[in-house]
C-alpha positions, 0 to 999 in steps of 0.5 A: 500500500502507498504511504501518505508521503508517497501519495503526496509526492504524486499529488504534488507532481500533478498540482501547480506549485504552491497549491498545497498549503501546510494545513492542506498537507497536514489534512492530506496526511491524516485523511490518508490515514483515515482520521476525521477532521475533528481529530486532525484539528485537535492533533495539529493544534487548529480549531475544528472550523479552520480545518 
């Protein structure tokens, strides 16, 4: 199975440079690992509404 880091490398090759902000990368990694937005926000130190 592809890791979130490997998948992110593929996505970054497809998207225009600068498309993924640091928050989007955090959400991508955690979503890849089946985390819900509320858990992602808590672990990353963001408000639920921000994520």
